C-alpha angles and dihedrals in degrees: 000000000000109000099179121111118235118259118244110284094017128105114253114260113259110260132184089247090056092054089049090055091056090044090057090058090063096066088041091059094045091049090049093049092045091052093049093047091048090053089047094049091046091054092241096114096081090052093051098040110044096194098041117166097201103197092048091045095047098045091041090058092049092048090047090053092051092048090048090055092049091050090049090053092050090051092053092055092036093221132159103034125284095255093050091048090050089056091047092050095051093041091053092046093048092048098046099038089045088054090049091049089052091047093052100049104274135289091327088076089070095229091116090076087067087077092069096082093050091046091050091045094053091044090057093059102035135070118263098262095052090045089056090048090054091051089050092049091051091049093049090048091055092047090048093049090050092048091049091048093052092047091051093047093040089220111118115204119175091192090070089057089056089054090049089050091051088050089052089050089055089052092053095045093047092046096049094044093047093046093048090050091049093049091049091048090051092050092047090048091050091049091048090049092049092047090046091050091049090047091051090048092050090045091053091045090052091048091051092047092048091046091053094048119111088214114086113244120197131170116202123187127220091269092058095253125136115248099179139349135181130224094264091055091050090050095047094047095039095230141098092244097206115194111272094027113137114242088224087069101048103028116009090176091057092046090054092049093051092048092049090048090051091050101043103015089220127167104318095210117082143125130252136190106227113214096200096056100020090231129133109228134189111229129205121183127202128176114234105213132339135300134045093284095055114123121248126234110219118198115196126192129179106249091206091056091047090053090047092051091049089049091051092051090049092047092048091053090045090050092053091048092047092049091055092048092046091053091053092046095052096071098054089038090057089052091051092048093048091048090051092052091051091049090050089062091057118100090219093067097094136118114002092359091054091050091051091047091051089051090052092050093046095051093041087055090051091051089049091054091050091049091048092050092048092049090047088059094051097040101041116166116243113271112257100193119196136178106260126199092223104208094047093043093049091050090054092045091053090049091050090049092052090049088057091055105037096156098047131075106234108159117199119182120205102208134166100002110145114227095231099056116121130180139183112240142128100259093215092051093047090048090052092050094049094044090052092049092048092048090052092051096050095040090051090053092047091054090053093044095240135118114252130202122199123207129196123208131171135184139158118259121252091257091051092227096110145022124232120214114196119201108191135170137185095228129119092290129210120301113247094239090057100045095090092053103046094096094051114110116256092012112129141146092203114093090211096044129099098216092231102094100090092036090054091046092054091047091051091050093051089047087061095045089258132118130224118203139164116243115204113233136179092242132027124342131296130193124192126208114198107202132189118247122229118258117263091255093059115113131187128024133237122227 
């Protein structure tokens, strides 16, 4: 259905409603003809119409019935066009009702008023000018029928022309009013269609925005049934959350919270432990509308992610503060280190003095490493990501690592790395991350007086949108109570460590759209790097 209004000067577009208007005129004509023929057959027509010309009246009714049936058939097939059919309809009505007016003694018979419905019908589907033309044609037809009647009766009466003129005025008024109403209806319909289209567009936009949100969005009606839910809500609650599903079925804890909020209207922000997904979620409730039956908007956020975001903000602030402090420390530290080197050249630095000097130099060196690591965090080089052929690049990285420790046995096994795997990463950053992880593994084994072997594995994720690199060792591992703290800055179990190695590794991974995480294992320690894969259009690989 075309819902657009016609432009000025153009014919209105054919609509289903316009065809229905013309279709209504068909039964109107048949009912009119049937009524007139019934009056004629019952012998009542001569009493109603004083100047009845019976043959003309009778055959006019039959012809009108036949024409009405033909017009009905054309309307069913909708051919020719709507505008042409509107002209045909009015032309037939003017001709046949004019003949009936003539057959009943002129406009004084009152049959001329029967032209008002056809005039109104054609005015509803045509543009204003054509509607006025139709009214004029109907008026001329009545005047012509009256003139013919007076010529046939040879009894001129100017008063009848006045009545015909008043009838024509009714035609014009009816036509203009009907056409103005039709034009206004079309414009209102077009505005409603445009507003509806904009509303649908905004509705789809809102749905897409809500669906893409990381915050879970859930709408629950007064009966405790789910109206709508986004992907994040389904993930946090661990259920499909189909519309109409009772909240008692998918999240009894949430149902109880909503009911309690309805009853007491207490603080709408709280946390829940969801049984279905095992997650702890933060819940915020908002009433949509007014009244007790108004639905409730439920906002769900993963508490663990909120804590992680808060921790990242805190660590970022701490990093900026530490960088400023480290910069201020470096100058006096350089003076201490230089003074220590000069003292070491003195022949008097022996015995207890030499031991104290060695302690100063050792701890000054440790402070220097901490300062360097902190400044590395604040003055990180821009990431220069390249497409790496993973197996070949890892083999070279292992060889470089062994070259850096020629006198130590540090075995690294490259196992289960498919030859076709490619990732996007800054090679220097990835080398720094792996070297730090390998150093941690071997130094942990050295502190426990045991030989450690490191293995490297890599595989694409199930979705195929990333590659996971696993760095595992068979050393003493990381105690369970310390696993949540290993990525915190300045946290270390090594007396000679700075506590910034793993923190720096995670920062470098995130800088390359990757993620470093610790994977609990029964033996040893394992870290997993989730790397981005190159787009399909990427060609070539860096080594």
